[in-house]
C-alpha positions as CSV (number, residue, x, y, z in Angstrom):
1,X,86.6,100.2,122.0
2,X,84.1,97.5,121.2
3,X,83.2,97.4,117.6
4,X,81.5,94.8,115.2
5,X,84.1,93.9,112.9
6,X,82.3,91.7,110.1
7,X,80.5,94.5,109.0
8,X,80.7,97.1,106.3
9,X,82.3,100.9,107.3
10,X,82.5,103.8,105.1
11,X,85.9,105.2,104.9
12,X,85.6,108.3,102.7
13,X,83.3,109.7,99.7
14,X,84.3,108.3,97.1
15,X,86.2,111.6,95.4
16,X,88.5,112.0,98.3
17,X,90.5,108.8,97.6
18,X,92.9,108.9,94.2
19,X,96.4,108.0,92.9
20,X,98.2,110.1,95.6
21,X,98.1,108.7,99.3
22,X,94.8,109.8,101.3
23,X,95.2,109.0,105.4
24,X,92.7,108.2,107.9
25,X,92.2,107.5,111.5
26,X,89.4,105.0,111.3
27,X,88.4,102.2,113.9
28,X,91.6,103.0,116.4
29,X,93.8,102.7,113.9
30,X,95.9,104.5,111.0
31,X,95.0,103.8,107.4
32,X,96.3,104.7,104.1
33,X,94.6,104.9,101.1
34,X,94.9,105.0,97.3
35,X,93.9,103.8,93.9
36,X,95.8,101.5,91.8
37,X,96.5,102.1,88.2
38,X,93.2,100.4,87.2
39,X,91.2,102.5,89.4
40,X,90.1,100.1,92.0
41,X,90.8,101.5,95.8
42,X,93.0,100.2,98.2
43,X,93.0,100.2,102.0
44,X,95.9,99.3,104.4
45,X,97.2,100.0,107.9
46,X,99.6,103.5,107.5
47,X,102.2,101.5,109.4
48,X,105.5,99.9,108.4
49,X,106.0,96.4,110.3
50,X,110.0,97.3,110.3
51,X,110.3,100.4,112.5
52,X,106.0,101.7,112.5
53,X,107.0,104.6,110.1
54,X,103.8,105.8,107.9
55,X,103.9,104.2,105.1
56,X,102.0,107.4,103.9
57,X,105.5,109.2,104.0
58,X,107.0,106.8,101.2
59,X,105.9,106.6,98.0
60,X,104.2,104.9,95.1
61,X,106.3,102.8,92.5
62,X,103.6,101.6,90.2
63,X,100.6,99.8,92.7
64,X,103.4,99.4,95.2
65,X,103.8,101.5,98.1
66,X,107.6,102.0,99.6
67,X,108.2,103.1,102.9
68,X,110.0,106.0,103.3
69,X,111.9,105.3,105.9
70,X,114.3,102.0,104.8
71,X,112.6,101.4,101.2
72,X,110.9,98.2,101.8
73,X,108.1,97.4,99.2
74,X,104.6,96.0,99.7
75,X,101.7,94.8,97.2
76,X,98.3,96.0,97.1
77,X,97.9,92.5,99.4
78,X,100.0,93.8,102.0
79,X,103.0,91.9,101.2
80,X,106.4,92.8,101.3
81,X,107.9,92.3,97.7
82,X,111.2,94.0,98.2
83,X,114.1,94.2,100.8
84,X,116.8,96.0,99.5
85,X,119.0,95.4,102.6
86,X,121.5,92.4,103.0
87,X,120.9,89.5,101.4
88,X,117.6,90.8,100.2
89,X,115.6,88.1,102.3
90,X,111.8,89.1,103.6
91,X,111.1,88.3,107.1
92,X,107.7,86.1,107.2
93,X,106.4,88.9,109.3
94,X,107.1,91.3,107.0
95,X,103.2,92.0,106.1
96,X,101.1,94.9,106.2
97,X,97.3,94.5,107.2
98,X,95.2,95.2,104.4
99,X,91.5,95.5,104.0
100,X,88.8,94.8,101.5
101,X,87.4,97.6,99.9
102,X,84.2,98.6,97.6
103,X,84.1,101.5,95.8
104,X,80.2,102.1,95.4
105,X,77.5,104.7,95.2
106,X,80.3,107.5,95.7
107,X,81.1,105.9,99.0
108,X,84.4,103.8,99.9
109,X,83.3,100.8,101.9
110,X,85.7,99.0,104.5
111,X,85.2,95.7,105.8
112,X,86.7,95.7,109.1
113,X,86.5,91.8,109.7
114,X,87.7,88.5,108.3
115,X,88.4,89.1,104.9
116,X,87.2,85.7,103.6
117,X,83.8,86.8,105.1
118,X,83.7,90.3,102.9
119,X,80.3,90.1,101.0
120,X,79.5,93.3,99.0
121,X,75.7,92.2,98.7
122,X,76.0,93.1,102.3
123,X,76.3,96.9,101.5
124,X,73.2,99.2,102.6
125,X,71.5,100.8,99.2
126,X,72.6,104.1,98.7
127,X,71.9,104.3,95.1
128,X,70.4,107.5,95.5
129,X,73.3,109.4,96.0
130,X,73.9,108.9,92.5
131,X,70.3,109.1,91.1
132,X,69.9,111.5,88.2
133,X,66.6,112.3,89.6
134,X,68.1,113.4,92.5
135,X,70.4,116.6,93.1
136,X,72.6,115.8,96.1
137,X,74.9,118.2,98.3
138,X,76.8,117.0,101.2
139,X,80.1,117.0,103.5
140,X,81.5,115.4,106.1
141,X,82.7,116.8,109.9
142,X,84.5,115.1,113.0
143,X,82.4,114.8,116.3
144,X,84.3,114.6,119.5
145,X,81.9,111.9,120.6
146,X,81.3,108.1,120.7
147,X,79.6,107.5,116.7
148,X,76.4,105.7,118.8
149,X,75.9,109.3,120.4
150,X,75.5,110.5,117.0
151,X,73.3,107.4,116.0
152,X,71.1,108.6,119.0
153,X,70.9,111.9,117.6
154,X,69.5,110.5,114.5
155,X,67.1,107.8,115.5
156,X,65.6,110.3,118.1
157,X,64.4,113.0,115.9
158,X,62.0,114.5,118.6
159,X,64.9,117.0,119.1
160,X,64.3,118.8,115.8
161,X,61.4,120.7,117.5
162,X,64.2,122.2,119.8
163,X,67.6,121.9,118.8
164,X,66.6,122.6,115.1
165,X,63.4,124.7,116.0
166,X,64.4,128.1,113.6
167,X,63.7,126.0,110.7
168,X,62.4,122.5,111.6
169,X,59.8,122.9,114.3
170,X,56.2,121.4,113.8
171,X,53.6,122.1,116.3
172,X,52.0,118.6,115.7
173,X,55.1,116.9,115.2
174,X,55.5,115.3,119.3
175,X,52.0,114.1,118.8
176,X,52.0,112.3,115.6
177,X,51.9,108.5,115.4
178,X,55.4,107.0,115.5
179,X,56.2,103.7,114.6
180,X,59.6,101.7,115.2
181,X,60.2,98.6,113.1
182,X,62.8,95.9,113.1
183,X,64.2,93.8,109.9
184,X,67.3,91.7,110.5
185,X,70.1,94.2,111.4
186,X,67.9,97.4,110.5
187,X,65.8,99.5,112.0
188,X,63.2,102.1,110.9
189,X,61.4,104.6,113.0
190,X,58.5,106.2,111.1
191,X,56.2,109.2,111.6
192,X,53.8,111.1,109.4
193,X,51.7,114.4,110.3
194,X,48.6,114.5,108.2
195,X,48.1,118.1,108.3
196,X,50.5,120.6,109.2
197,X,52.5,123.6,108.4
198,X,55.2,122.6,106.4
199,X,58.8,123.2,108.1
200,X,60.9,126.3,107.5
201,X,63.2,123.9,105.2
202,X,60.8,122.9,102.8
203,X,58.8,126.4,102.8
204,X,60.7,128.3,100.1
205,X,60.1,125.6,97.8
206,X,56.3,125.5,98.2
207,X,53.7,127.0,95.4
208,X,51.5,128.5,98.4
209,X,53.8,127.8,101.8
210,X,50.9,128.6,104.3
211,X,48.8,125.5,102.7
212,X,48.3,122.5,104.7
213,X,50.5,119.8,104.0
214,X,51.2,116.1,104.9
215,X,54.5,116.0,106.4
216,X,56.6,112.4,106.9
217,X,60.0,111.6,108.8
218,X,61.2,108.2,108.0
219,X,64.7,107.0,109.2
220,X,66.5,103.4,108.8
221,X,69.5,102.8,110.6
222,X,71.6,99.7,109.5
223,X,74.3,98.3,111.6
224,X,76.6,99.7,112.8
225,X,76.0,103.5,111.9
226,X,74.2,103.9,108.3
227,X,71.4,106.2,108.8
228,X,68.8,107.0,105.6
229,X,66.1,109.5,106.5
230,X,63.4,110.3,104.2
231,X,61.4,113.8,104.6
232,X,58.6,114.8,102.6
233,X,55.5,117.4,102.5
234,X,52.9,117.3,100.2
235,X,49.6,119.7,99.8
236,X,47.0,118.1,101.6
237,X,44.6,115.9,99.5
238,X,47.4,115.0,96.9
239,X,49.3,111.9,96.3
240,X,52.9,111.3,97.6
241,X,54.0,111.4,93.9
242,X,53.4,114.9,93.7
243,X,55.7,115.5,97.3
244,X,59.0,118.0,97.8
245,X,61.0,114.5,99.1
246,X,64.8,114.9,100.4
247,X,66.5,111.8,101.3
248,X,69.5,112.3,103.7
249,X,72.8,110.3,104.1
250,X,73.7,110.3,107.6
251,X,76.8,107.8,108.2
252,X,79.2,107.3,111.3
253,X,82.2,105.4,111.6
254,X,84.4,105.4,114.9
255,X,87.3,106.8,114.8
256,X,88.5,106.2,118.4
257,X,86.3,105.6,121.4
258,X,85.1,109.4,121.5
259,X,85.7,110.2,118.1
260,X,83.6,109.9,115.0
261,X,83.7,110.6,111.2
262,X,80.2,111.8,110.2
263,X,79.4,112.0,106.3
264,X,76.2,113.5,105.4
265,X,74.2,114.8,102.2
266,X,70.5,115.6,101.3
267,X,69.5,114.5,98.2
268,X,66.4,116.3,96.6
269,X,63.8,115.7,94.2
270,X,63.1,119.2,93.3
271,X,64.7,121.8,91.6
272,X,67.8,120.1,90.5
273,X,69.2,122.7,88.6
274,X,69.1,125.4,91.0
275,X,72.4,126.7,92.8
276,X,70.2,128.7,95.3
277,X,68.7,125.8,96.4
278,X,72.3,123.9,96.8
279,X,73.2,127.3,98.9
280,X,70.0,126.5,101.1
281,X,70.7,123.2,101.5
282,X,74.2,124.0,102.1
283,X,73.2,126.7,104.7
284,X,70.3,124.8,107.0
285,X,73.2,121.5,107.0
286,X,75.9,124.0,108.6
287,X,73.7,125.6,110.7
288,X,71.9,122.0,111.9
289,X,74.8,119.6,112.0
290,X,77.9,121.8,112.8
291,X,76.1,124.4,115.0
292,X,73.4,122.8,116.8
293,X,74.2,119.3,116.8
294,X,78.0,118.7,116.6
295,X,77.9,121.1,120.4
296,X,75.1,119.5,121.9
297,X,76.3,116.0,120.9
298,X,80.0,117.0,122.2
299,X,78.7,118.0,125.5
300,X,76.7,115.1,126.1
301,X,79.9,113.1,125.4
302,X,81.6,115.1,128.1
303,X,79.1,115.0,130.8
304,X,79.1,111.0,130.1
305,X,83.0,110.8,130.1
306,X,84.2,107.3,129.2
307,X,81.0,105.4,130.5
308,X,78.2,103.8,128.8
309,X,75.2,105.5,127.9
310,X,72.8,102.8,129.3
311,X,75.1,102.1,131.9
312,X,74.3,105.2,133.6
313,X,70.2,104.2,134.0
314,X,69.0,107.1,131.6
315,X,65.4,108.2,132.1
316,X,63.8,106.6,128.9
317,X,60.9,108.5,126.7
318,X,58.3,107.3,124.6
319,X,60.6,108.8,121.7
320,X,63.8,107.2,122.8
321,X,62.3,103.8,121.3
322,X,64.1,103.6,117.6
323,X,67.7,104.7,119.3
324,X,67.7,102.2,122.2
325,X,66.6,99.3,119.9
326,X,69.4,100.0,117.9
327,X,71.7,100.3,120.7
328,X,70.7,97.1,122.2
329,X,70.5,95.0,118.5
330,X,74.2,96.5,118.0
331,X,75.5,94.9,121.7
332,X,73.9,91.8,120.7
333,X,75.3,91.4,117.5
334,X,78.8,92.5,119.1
335,X,78.5,90.0,121.2
336,X,77.4,87.0,119.2
337,X,80.3,87.9,116.9
338,X,82.5,87.5,120.1
339,X,81.1,84.1,121.1
340,X,81.5,82.8,118.1
341,X,85.0,84.0,117.3
342,X,85.9,82.7,120.6
343,X,84.4,79.7,119.9
344,X,86.4,79.4,116.3
345,X,89.5,80.3,118.2
346,X,88.9,77.1,120.9
347,X,88.3,74.5,117.8
348,X,91.4,75.7,115.9
349,X,93.8,75.6,119.2
């Protein structure tokens, strides 16, 4: 599984990580998470370097992790600090790999590459998740599919007229002007429909559900698998300041070659304290993401097997622009990172 290394991935929602051990398979590795006594998060490989027992089967002693098999202790940097056997000498290789982690905007971000290059300034801005001006409802799931297939599904929103037709179909959607814009390691897909009937997911919250609205969908991808989708409706002729707006959080983190952890949320600017609106959001998330997207994406993975999408030479449609550009940009970033890494290895050899 070829992955971009020197980049931030999302490991969990912040509320999932506490003082007790939390385990998670990510980026092809078993990982252990917990919070130190000062509340800051820790991430390390969940594997003792002695007999490879899961450290999560051990216990905490202060901020230190004690292996439950033979009692070796490791600090938050992964360094072994206690060998209770023999003369107590600590082998030089007695170290567990740890990761730079940042708790920001309700998410636990993990740097997968060289710790010396971990720059928190590179974390995408998901401040909307903790904004008091918005109400957020979200959850997570596992897709038995490669994470790029999940990103494809997000970056090509033309599928909403078919797969999500009961609550998202808009007749004018496929004819709407579609712009794809790249800026650095981000790609944005923008669609605006000047006048249409609001999709069903917005209709219960409009004063006049049958009045024509301006409807837009703008989704931004940040390498390698973070997407933010803004959708909005406003009665035709009114300014967007009066719009009903939802900001969708869609974050994919590879578990393995054909497995993805998918965190999702919807942050709305209307009916902030309305449990009925919360329930409606959770209902369409369950239907759309679990009952419609998931089986389709997993079926695509089954038909593809272990082959890579572009190697199969798929036919490309006008709506594929953003998804294909994201794939090609990510591949180029991985190739460049690999090339630089190989060059640096040659210099230091």
